[in-house]
N, C-alpha and C positions, 0 to 999 in steps of 0.2 A: 250226783251223789249227795244224799242228805248230810248236812253238817250236824253232828251229834249235839253240839252246844246250842245251836239255833233251834234244833228240834225240841230240846229240853225246855228252853225258854217259851216256845210256842205252846207246849203241852201245859205248862204252868198257867199261861194266860187263857187257855181253853177250858181248864178244869176248875179254876178258882175265880170266883166273881171279881170282876174288875174293880168294883167299889172297895172290896177288902184289900186287894193288891195296892190300890192307890192310897188307902189309909196307912197301910204298913210302910209303903215307900216314903210317905210324908212324915210319919211319926218316928221312923227308925232314926235313933239319935246318931247313927253313924254317918248320916248325910245331912248337910245343911245347904247344898247347892240345888236350887229348884230347877236349874237348867239340865240336870242329869235325867236322862230318859228312864222310863220304867224298865226297859230292856237292860240298860246299863246297871241299874240297881239290882236286878235279878241276877245278872252275871256276877257281880261282885259279892253281894250279900247272901246269895243262895248257892249258885253253881260253884264258885271258888271257895267260899267260906265253909260250905257243908259238903257238897257232893265230891268235888275234886280232891278235897282233903282226905276223904276216906277211900275213894276209888284208886287214887295214885298210891296210897299206902298199901292197899291190898294187892296191887299188881306190881309193886316194886320188888325186885329181886337183887341179890348181891352177886358179884362176879369179880374174880381176880384177873387182872390184866398186867402182863409184864411190860415194863417201860421200853424194852427194846423193840416192841411193836408200835411204839408211839413216836411222834415227832416232838422233840424237846428243844425249845428255844430259850436261851438264857440271856439275861441283860441286867443292867443296874437301873433301878428306878430313880426318881428325883431325889430320894432320900439316901442314895448310894447304898441301897440294900439289894441283895441278890434276889431276883425273881425268875421264875421259870414258867413258861407257857407250854403246857403239855396237850398236844392234840391227839385224841384217841380216834383211830380209824373205825369206820362203821363196822367192818367185818370182825373187829375185836369184841364188839358188843351186839352182834347180830342185828345191826341197824336200829337198835333201841337208843334211848336218850339217857345220858347220865344225869341223875338228879342230885347226887351228893357223893362225897368221898369219905369212907369210914376211916381209912388210914393208909399210909404208905409203909410197906415193910421193905427192908433192905438187908442184903448179905454183904454189900460193900457200898458204903455211902460216906466217902472220905473227902477231905480237902483235895483239890486237884493236884495229882502227883507231879504234873509237869512243872509245878511251881516250887517243888521241893528238891533239896540236895542234901548230901551228907547224912547226918544223924536224923534229920527230919524224914528223909526217905526211908531209912531203916525203921524208924518209929511207925511210919505209915504202913510199911510192909508187915510189921508185927501186929498192928491193928487190923490189917486185912486178914491175916491168918485167924485172928480171934473172931472177926466178923463172920467168916465162913463157918465157924463152929456153932453159931447161934444167930437167930433172927432178931432184928431190931426194928423199932417203930420210930419213924421220923418225927421229930419234934420241930414244928415250923410255926412261924408267926401267923401264917395264913395258908389255908388250903380251901379254895372255893371254886365252884363251877361258875365260869364267867361267860360262857357261850355254849352253843350246841356242841357237847362232847369236848369242851376245852376247859382245862383245869389250870388255875393259877396257884403257884406255890411260892411263898415268900420265906426265905431262910435267914433273913436279917443280914448280918455281916459275914456269914459263912458261905463260902463257895463250895457247893456240893457236886459230887459226880454220881449220877443216878445209874450206876452199873449194877446189874443183877437185882434190880428193884421191882417190886410188885405193888400195885394199887388194889385196894378193896373198894369196888365201886358199887353204888346203889343205882340200878337202872330201871327205867320204866318204859313200857311199849310206846307211850306218847302222853306227855303230861296234859295235852289239850284234847285227848280222847279221839283224835282223828282216825285211830285204828279201829274204832267201834263201828261195826257194820251190821246190816241185816236185822234180824229179830232182836239182837242185843241192844239196838238203839231204842226199841220199844220198852225194854226192861229198864234202860237208863232213864227214859222219860218218866216212868212210874216212880223211880227213886227220886228224881228231881222234883216231882209234885209233892212227894212226902217231905222233902227238904224244905220246900217253900212253906208248907203248912207249919213245920217246926219254927221257921223264921217268923212267920206271922204270929204264932202263938207266943213265942218268947218276947216279941217286940210289943205286943198289944195287950196281953192278958191283964197286966197290972192296971193299965189305963182303963180297960173295959170294966174292971171291978170297981173303978172309981167313978163310973158313970159317964164315960166318954160318949159323945154323940157328934155326928158329922153328916152334912148334906141332907138333912131331913130324914135319915134312917132312924128308926126307933132304937133305943138302947138294947132292948131285948133281941131284936133281929141281928144286930151286930154281935152281941155277946154270945148268943146261942151258936152262931156259925163259928166263931173263933174258939169257943170252948170245945166244939166238936173236933178240933184239930189236936187236942191234948194227946190222943193216942197215936198220932202220926209218928212220933219218935220210936215207939215200940214196934210199929209196923215196918218202919224204915229199916231198923236193925235186923228184923226177921228176914226181909227181902235181901238185905245187903249180904247175908250169909251165903247167898248163891253166887255172888259176884266173882269170888276167886275161881270157881269152876268156869264161869263164862269168860273171865279174863284169860285163863289158860287156853281155852279153845280159840280165842282171838289172836293169841300168840302163834301165828301160823307155823313158824319154824319149829318151836318146841312141840306143838301139837302134831306136826308131821313126823317128828322124831318118835313121839309116843306111839303113833299109829304103826310106823315101820317096825318098832320094837315088838309089836304084838304078833308079827309073822316070822 
């Protein structure tokens, strides 16, 4: 099966003159290490910086997941702060990957009741009754994705109980585009080539206007080619408008539900 990222890199190399790519790779101020290959530069400066940035944004959706479906492991870190590792099962997000957490809502998020007695317990019960009457947003020192569908929550010196809590997750079919198949890969390749032209234009147009010359190529030959890439950004965004529809069809579970709903 064709790897979508490798396909995009090869399409760029097939459709853009190697001389232009080499100049852009050399002159791009984001790189100083000459040992980095052209493919690595295209991956970092074009695929990740342009294409993945937009594609993942367009295909990311939000979903609420209750924490009682998750595995929550609590511990004290080296700074004696409470941290919680939350493992989200695949079936809770339809096999997709969590890219970020918007917030955690709770109906009851209190200091552990097992540690309380007397008035403290009564106070906690009163807080519990109030919490059930309204939703609250957890304020934490840190809420980060630290692994595939694994969330790290740091609550400082407060020991929380995540009962009746819900997370608002941002999920993506696959941040590395491995879900892209069939003719969608061809469209992805066209977008990648347009991204590469944007990168080349942005990296070199000022130098070209200053009379840059390299490897025996005339200034006009280089300048004319790079100037022709000016419209790539407009064409790119026109084609990108079709990707949400393509992304929906690539989401096999959601697309199957849509088809079934038509009958």
